[in-house]
Structure formats: C-alpha cells, structure tokens
Phi, psi and omega in degrees: 000161180297321180297317179295318178296319178295319178297317179300313180298320179295317178299312180300315180299317180296316179296317180296315180297331179273355180073031180255120178290143182208157176236117172293145183233165169053234187301327179300331179270311186293329184309320183293342182267348176286153181300330172225123183306327181294344180290336179261087181284159177216153175252357180205178176241130179244124179224138177256133172237159175297143179306325181291343179259359187300312182299317179295319180294318178295317178298318178300314182294317185278323185272319184265321183260358175062032172289153177253131177294138177246290181214164172235132177247191179286351181224352179204168173244130181262126181227157178231135177283173178297333179271010178074018173288131181270126176247125170257106180267096183282144172240355166203170183245024181291117182265346182202187176264019179289114185298317181296314179297315181294328176297318178291311183291339178290344180263018187303321181292336177290343182246034177223158178222147183282143171283182188303330181282345176088354182246327177271120180255148176246128179283134177300143187305319182300313180288328175302317181292320178300313178297318180299317178295319177299320180292320176299314182300321179299312180294319181298314180292332183271008177137355176117171177209161179279198184275337185306316179301329179281327172295318177302318177297320178297316178298316180300317182286316190263343181241306181290312180087142175199166179268108185299323179297318178296316180298313179297324177295315177298316180295324176295322178296330179291000000 
C-alpha cells in the first residue's frame, strides 16, 4: 500500500540520517521485481540492522519516529508506528535453532554491499534466496504458509535472478 511504502521510505531515511547500516528484507526487496509493485503486498516492514546498532535503531524508532515497542524475540524487535504499521527490526536472521542454518545466516553481512550512501545495504540475490527459503521453512514447519512465498521464489528465479549452484551450495552447508 502507499501508506506502507511511505512508512518504509521514512524509516530508511531516518536510519541513513542516523548513520545506521541496514538491509531491507522480504517484500521491501521483492516488490520491485513484480510487474506492478502493488502486486507484492505486505503486512509489515522487515529491516535488518547489526546487533551492535540495535539499541540506537530502537531509540531512533521510538524517540524520533514515535514507534511503540511491542515485543522482542530471539531475532527481532517488533514495533508499531502511530499509523499501526508493523516494523520487524531484525538483528539476526535465525529462523530456528538449526546450527547449520544459523551458521550460514550469521554471515549475512558478508553477502551484502552498501549502496552509494554507505548505510543502505543490498543483500546479494543468492543469499536473499537462501534466507527466503529458510523463512518459508519456518512458516511451513510452524503450521503452513500460503502461496505468496512460492510466487516470490518464482519471481526471484525468473525476474530477480540468482545462481542456483550457489544457493544449493549454501543450502547444503545448512
């Protein structure tokens, strides 16, 4: 939705102005590869920050952007904007207690590169797909998931593009 996109842009701008590095995740990334961005709906915004920046990022969200703290899990902090937009501020991408998977996902920053401003990082497509598959597996194991994650995989393969051998190698390492 337009409101979610505006909220996302405001979050990115605030993180950049504060000098906090971040990686957009999930729908925020995939949306651009759909034939029409509105076709990739989202109910929240997912952003990854370095664990060492988490406190500063949370303070920025709550003090400057007036987000309200909801919960903290083993991998993210859940916050809500005044307009009820849900932000999942991830500080790691661990989807389970699987050591192999977490070992691969712990290297996520090694597979990203900063855009020209130096604060917004883009995850390399191969690792983006590995994380996406891990996220699908978490939902599937926890009770199921709809068709959208599989459409996202099709979009990743056929529009975004990735190296299937690299993805399979990462998954084998998991």
